[in-house]
Steps between C-alpha positions, in 0.01 A plus 500: 500500500814545297480497131582180323647430164432190300796323342437173320167460670643556850412798715818662644455750785652847479759440775648216295578750224660740748730238655743490207514879497617492861732200478687600186659819646594315819662219305688742274624698801630192679658358186674832439638505856618140471665549161647849531567490872668157496281360775235238563139605544171328431318635192175507699645681803282789616747614769686833477352586163553873549865472607576258218347740250715785641809278480436419135453871429836580662660218303361632171639848577843361591560241231572724195793676670624170638521346154736774383730503802591188697481503877824522703608214730303491823782403738670845511161671538408275792837548672476879460148503646613294800787738575293812438215400732700316768361154426705198615711380211324226302152546652348703215658265249340200673162674509508587129611148416195357680261767367579485129803273451669825384262527200441863410165455324332263741135557598362299789149345507408788735629770264836575667762627255873506436803349674377585851134426413356838593122522511355792303403690817843441656675614183292818498575558870874460436472732197606242244368590158620183325513191729663302218799736481760319717680801650204687655314178576788343693567827680135519606508140621811580703341812651185308593697215655720745692188664642379165633841424650499832686144444613522142626876469568480133402583342165221241517232754582631747241485236227150402614391865484640529146275212394183548702519870588613652829144511634485120496811457715418524870820379661501174306494363146139478373362149455298557185618201298746706295713739707648237733628300201618816327709602803654153521599514131657846529699406812619178334615697195662757731724228643655466152509867399636648823881542517686245716601603847868605526731241652699585810875518434755354742712764675826556316836475674707808553775554239775472765362172630469364144864591423619335820299188419658480152853528643436235762344265245750245351573541131489127413280214593793314675663802654612449859371731765749765610726399790530743784865607565675353804564732784820420700537635847857576626629263766622679808838392637510420871654774713843420668480405864573779744863524635551509875700795652773264632580377149475841346773655735804306364390579142478867583850496662658329203340748270646793697855353488482467134 
């Protein structure tokens, strides 16, 4: 039997004394993640304790340098990462907006870190020393997303792989109660962050045709249309009637006498 201690006349078993020793570190860890990581997590959550502890360690190593030098704006970093890794314009921005709401120091209830919410193992795989440093963190998120786009050749599946891991995507979005809603949120945000499609322009008239149209157009609102000039055709006179030989002989004789 376990040893008992008597407090106020009551016998308390040994495990009851050990319970606070176990609960207090868990509560402090979750409270630290919720407060420093700007997230919501239950104080009595026993999930992802190891990754949350690693995230708090990375935060403690990052924070002193961050207090001396402010972070740059995220928009240029996101746009550069999209161009550098061939990601459709606006897709990485939508993903980061859903992941962290563009908060640099966010820690998720699962221990994901930074703007793109990199898990500690993913950050180590992508060779990111400080997941809370926006430039390398966003670049790593862009590289990881670009890998999924090349692998699946589908935006929906690539976004699902970013959330659940590529091994969980077998030709369709996993139905695990989280990823399907995550993909819907990213695609909805992508509709607002993607650039609008270019409008088709009407074909322009040739310069010669435009000049002719301006000349033919009346200068005033009440101008009369141009009148075509009249074309007169010459009237042919009727030819004289032919003279018979009998009548032409006396005329010829008279002409010779003269």
